[in-house]
C-alpha positions in Angstrom: -42.1 -9.8 4.4 -41.8 -10.9 0.7 -38.3 -10.8 -0.6 -37.7 -9.3 -4.0 -37.0 -11.7 -6.9 -33.9 -9.7 -7.7 -32.4 -10.8 -4.4 -32.7 -14.5 -5.3 -31.4 -13.7 -8.8 -28.3 -12.1 -7.3 -27.8 -15.0 -5.0 -28.0 -17.5 -7.9 -25.7 -15.5 -10.1 -23.2 -15.2 -7.1 -23.4 -18.9 -6.4 -22.8 -19.8 -10.0 -19.9 -17.4 -10.3 -18.3 -19.0 -7.2 -18.8 -22.5 -8.5 -17.3 -21.6 -11.9 -14.2 -20.0 -10.3 -14.0 -23.0 -7.9 -13.9 -25.6 -10.6 -11.5 -23.5 -12.6 -9.3 -23.5 -9.5 -9.1 -19.7 -9.5 -7.7 -18.4 -6.2 -10.2 -16.8 -3.8 -13.0 -18.4 -5.9 -15.9 -17.6 -3.5 -15.0 -13.9 -3.3 -13.9 -13.2 -6.9 -16.5 -15.5 -8.5 -19.6 -13.7 -7.1 -17.9 -10.4 -7.6 -17.2 -11.1 -11.3 -20.5 -12.8 -11.9 -22.7 -10.0 -10.5 -20.7 -7.3 -12.1 -20.9 -8.9 -15.6 -24.5 -10.0 -15.2 -25.6 -6.4 -14.3 -23.4 -4.9 -17.1 -24.6 -7.3 -19.9 -28.2 -7.7 -19.0 -28.9 -4.2 -17.6 -31.0 -5.8 -14.9 -31.5 -4.3 -11.5 -30.0 -6.7 -8.9 -30.6 -6.4 -5.2 -28.1 -7.2 -2.4 -28.7 -5.2 0.8 -25.7 -3.6 2.6 -26.7 -5.6 5.7 -25.6 -8.8 3.9 -22.2 -7.2 3.2 -22.0 -6.2 6.8 -22.8 -9.7 8.0 -20.0 -11.1 5.8 -17.6 -8.4 7.1 -18.4 -9.3 10.7 -17.5 -13.0 10.0 -14.2 -12.0 8.4 -13.5 -9.5 11.2 -13.9 -12.4 13.7 -11.7 -14.6 11.7 -8.9 -12.0 11.6 -9.3 -11.0 15.2 -9.2 -14.6 16.5 -5.8 -15.0 15.0 -4.1 -12.5 17.4 -1.9 -13.8 20.1 0.5 -12.2 22.5 3.4 -13.4 20.4 2.1 -11.7 17.3 1.2 -8.6 19.3 4.9 -8.4 20.4 5.9 -8.7 16.7 3.4 -6.0 15.7 4.8 -3.6 18.3 8.3 -4.4 17.1 7.3 -3.7 13.5 5.5 -0.4 14.1 8.3 1.6 12.5 8.2 -0.5 9.4 4.4 -0.1 9.2 4.8 3.6 9.3 7.6 3.6 6.6 5.6 1.2 4.3 2.5 3.3 4.6 4.2 6.6 3.8 6.1 5.0 0.9 2.8 3.5 -0.4 1.0 6.9 -0.2 3.9 8.7 -1.8 4.1 6.3 -4.7 0.3 6.5 -5.1 0.5 10.3 -5.3 3.2 10.0 -7.9 1.2 7.6 -10.0 -1.9 9.8 -9.6 0.1 12.7 -10.9 1.1 10.7 -14.0 -2.5 9.8 -14.6 -3.5 13.5 -14.3 -0.8 14.6 -16.8 -1.2 11.7 -19.2 -5.0 11.5 -19.3 -5.6 15.2 -18.8 -8.1 14.8 -16.0 -8.8 17.2 -13.1 -5.7 17.3 -10.7 -7.7 17.0 -7.5 -9.9 14.2 -8.7 -6.8 12.3 -10.0 -4.9 12.6 -6.7 -7.9 11.5 -4.6 -8.6 8.7 -6.9 -5.1 7.4 -6.5 -5.0 7.3 -2.7 -5.3 3.7 -1.4 -7.7 4.4 1.4 -10.7 2.4 0.5 -13.3 2.9 -2.3 -16.2 4.2 -0.2 -14.1 6.4 2.0 -12.3 8.1 -0.9 -15.5 8.7 -2.7 -17.0 10.3 0.4 -13.9 12.5 0.7 -14.3 13.5 -2.9 -17.9 14.5 -2.3 -16.8 16.8 0.6 -14.4 18.8 -1.7 -15.8 21.2 -4.2 -15.1 20.7 -7.8 -14.1 17.0 -7.5 -15.4 14.6 -10.2 -16.6 11.7 -8.0 -17.1 9.6 -11.1 -13.3 9.7 -11.9 -12.5 9.0 -8.2 -14.9 6.0 -8.2 -13.5 4.7 -11.5 -9.8 4.9 -10.3 -10.6 3.4 -6.9 -12.7 0.7 -8.5 -9.9 -0.3 -10.9 -7.3 -0.3 -8.1 -9.5 -2.6 -6.0 -10.3 -5.0 -8.9 -6.7 -5.2 -10.1 -5.3 -5.8 -6.7 -7.8 -8.4 -5.5 -7.5 -10.3 -8.8 -3.8 -10.0 -9.3 -2.4 -10.7 -5.9 -4.4 -13.8 -5.0 -3.6 -15.2 -8.5 0.2 -14.6 -8.0 0.2 -16.1 -4.5 -2.3 -18.9 -5.3 -0.2 -20.2 -8.2 3.1 -20.0 -6.3 4.7 -17.5 -8.6 6.8 -16.2 -5.8 8.7 -19.5 -5.5 10.1 -21.1 -2.4 10.8 -17.7 -0.7 7.1 -17.1 -0.5 6.6 -20.2 1.4 9.3 -19.6 3.9 8.2 -20.5 7.4 7.8 -17.6 9.8 9.5 -17.7 13.2 6.9 -16.8 15.8 7.4 -16.8 19.6 6.1 -20.0 21.2 3.5 -19.6 23.8 0.9 -21.5 25.8 -2.6 -20.3 25.3 -4.0 -19.5 28.7 -7.7 -20.0 28.0 -10.5 -20.6 30.5 -13.1 -20.8 27.8 -13.2 -23.3 24.9 -16.5 -25.1 24.8 -19.8 -25.1 23.0 -20.9 -22.0 24.7 -17.9 -20.1 23.3 -19.8 -19.7 20.0 -22.9 -17.8 21.3 -20.6 -15.7 23.5 -18.4 -14.7 20.6 -21.5 -14.1 18.5 -22.5 -11.5 21.0 -19.0 -10.1 21.1 -18.9 -9.7 17.3 -22.4 -8.0 17.3 -21.3 -5.6 20.1 -18.1 -4.9 18.2 -19.9 -4.0 15.0 -22.3 -1.7 17.0 -19.5 0.0 18.9 -17.5 0.4 15.7 -20.4 2.3 14.0 -21.1 4.4 17.1 -17.5 5.7 17.4 -17.1 6.1 13.7 -14.6 3.4 12.8 -13.9 3.1 9.1 -15.4 -0.2 7.8 -17.0 -0.6 11.2 -18.6 -4.1 10.6 -15.1 -5.4 10.0 -12.9 -3.4 12.3 -15.2 -3.4 15.3 -15.5 -7.2 15.6 -11.9 -7.6 14.7 -10.6 -5.4 17.4 -13.0 -6.6 20.1 -12.4 -10.2 19.3 -8.6 -9.7 19.4 -9.0 -8.0 22.8 -10.9 -11.0 24.3 -8.5 -13.5 22.7 -5.5 -11.6 24.2 -7.4 -11.6 27.6 -7.3 -15.4 27.5 -10.8 -16.2 26.1 -9.9 -18.5 23.2 -12.0 -18.0 20.1 -13.4 -21.2 18.6 -12.6 -21.9 14.9 -15.2 -21.2 12.2 -16.5 -23.9 10.0 -15.4 -23.6 6.4 -18.9 -23.1 5.0 -19.4 -20.0 7.2 -16.1 -18.4 5.9 -17.1 -19.2 2.3 -20.6 -17.8 2.8 -19.1 -14.6 4.2 -17.0 -14.3 1.0 -20.1 -14.6 -1.1 -21.9 -12.0 0.9 -19.0 -9.5 0.5 -18.1 -10.4 -3.1 -21.6 -10.0 -4.5 -21.9 -6.5 -2.9 -18.6 -5.4 -4.3 -19.6 -6.6 -7.7 -22.8 -4.6 -7.7 -20.9 -1.5 -6.6 -19.0 -1.5 -9.9 -20.7 1.0 -12.2 -19.0 2.0 -15.4 -22.1 3.3 -17.3 -21.8 6.8 -15.8 -18.3 7.2 -17.1 -18.4 8.5 -20.6 -14.7 9.3 -21.2 -13.2 6.1 -19.6 -11.3 5.2 -22.8 -9.1 8.2 -22.4 -7.7 7.6 -19.0 -8.4 3.9 -18.5 -4.9 2.8 -19.8 -3.2 5.3 -17.5 -5.3 4.1 -14.5 -4.7 0.4 -15.3 -0.9 1.0 -15.6 -0.8 2.9 -12.3 -2.6 0.1 -10.6 -0.3 -2.6 -11.8 2.7 -0.4 -10.9 1.2 -0.1 -7.4 1.0 -3.9 -7.2 4.6 -4.2 -8.3 5.7 -1.6 -5.8 3.9 -3.6 -3.0 5.7 -6.7 -4.1 9.0 -4.9 -3.8 8.1 -3.5 -0.3 7.0 -7.0 0.8 10.4 -8.5 -0.3 12.3 -5.7 1.5 10.4 -6.4 4.7 11.4 -10.1 4.6 15.1 -8.9 4.7 14.6 -7.4 8.1 11.9 -9.6 9.8 11.2 -13.3 10.0 8.2 -13.1 7.8 7.2 -15.1 4.8 6.9 -13.2 1.5 3.3 -14.2 1.3 2.6 -12.5 4.6 4.7 -9.5 3.7 3.1 -9.0 0.3 -0.4 -9.3 1.7 0.5 -6.9 4.5 1.8 -4.2 2.1 -0.7 -4.5 -0.8 -3.5 -1.9 -0.5 -6.3 -4.2 -1.5 -8.6 -4.0 1.6 -8.5 -5.6 5.0 -11.2 -8.2 4.2 -9.9 -9.1 0.8 -6.2 -9.5 1.9 -7.3 -11.2 5.1 -9.3 -13.8 3.1 -6.3 -14.3 0.8 -4.0 -14.8 3.8 -6.4 -17.4 5.1 -6.3 -19.2 1.7 -2.5 -19.3 1.4 -1.8 -19.9 5.2 -0.1 -16.6 5.7 0.1 -14.9 9.1 -3.5 -13.5 9.5 -2.7 -11.2 12.4 0.3 -9.6 10.8 -1.6 -9.0 7.6 -4.5 -7.5 9.5 -2.2 -5.3 11.6 -0.4 -3.8 8.5 -3.7 -3.3 6.7 -5.4 -1.7 9.7 -2.5 0.7 10.3 -2.5 1.8 6.7 -6.2 2.4 6.6 -6.4 4.3 9.9 -3.3 6.4 8.9 -4.8 7.3 5.6 -8.3 8.0 6.8 -7.4 10.1 9.8 -4.2 11.9 8.6 -4.4 12.0 4.8 -7.8 13.9 4.4 -6.7 16.9 6.4 -3.4 17.0 4.5 -5.2 16.7 1.2 -7.7 19.4 2.0 -4.8 21.7 3.0 -2.8 20.8 -0.1 -5.7 21.2 -2.5 -6.7 24.6 -1.0 -3.1 25.7 -1.4 -2.9 24.6 -5.0 -6.3 26.2 -5.8 -5.2 29.5 -4.1 -2.0 29.4 -6.1 -3.9 28.8 -9.3 -6.3 31.7 -8.6 -3.4 34.0 -7.8 -1.8 33.1 -11.2 -5.0 33.7 -13.0 -5.3 37.1 -11.2 -1.8 38.0 -12.2 -2.5 37.1 -15.9 -5.6 39.2 -15.9 -3.7 42.2 -14.4 -1.0 41.8 -17.1 -3.7 41.7 -19.9 -5.4 44.8 -18.4 -2.0 46.7 -18.4 -1.4 45.7 -22.0 
């Protein structure tokens, strides 16, 4: 099968972007470099680039394995102990996002429902799909707000952490329970076995409808086998970097601003709300370190709604606790995706019914006059 030229063009642009970011010592160079390069190349040249979703899925599977292999019984104990804080952090993050979405709606005068859904930190694709399910929602606004949140978070947080702006508190060593890894498998054949486990995890994740199945499926299944005593072998650096390129190029091509004609009106409000969310996440991360033996790097990456894969890669780059970051991120995503949509649908229907009732009353008053 002959591969399209645009595929090679996308790869070359992604590779060039990664190299430029690497030599400029920009944090998360091999994820942010391809993302930025493909986005700008498509925007400036108007060329049609090609990057199949299967490439993204492959990168997600690698990152899912990397995160899942970091789980131990010690960290699982910590996760169980911190479940109340995960719930509180998630609710506070959602509440703050709703508030900022309300400010965007009022300030930019956009549709109320579209502004609220666009502000929920539940993942770009998932929130766009939710917007499509609700009548009267402007999915372009939802896409724009979710895209800006994703971009600002994955650019700002790695930059802050990568340049040590949090000071010595960010580097504080975490206290984790010591344990002896009871593994009966750590040899060359561990690689093909875990390759099969990752593939099965992705397939099962899609079958049962897990959000971001290529990432969560391998992550959860790998973690299960690691906790069962089957130690996962480390990945070579070039595989992790390749996975970042695969994911970064796909995200870059997802960015589409051409369909948004009125972006100048509400872009400032959206950008402000996104930076406010980052600041709020930094505050929540600092508060967590007051109650648990967790470094600020780990806490910030755990509380920042920037995506499991993106925050996981950042955690790997700054030597944060991968398993804790993944646990907080997974909890937030699952909470939002399974509990928030029903609440939003109920709340939106209630608001619309109230609006219709007010319109009816106004018409009745006009008729009487």
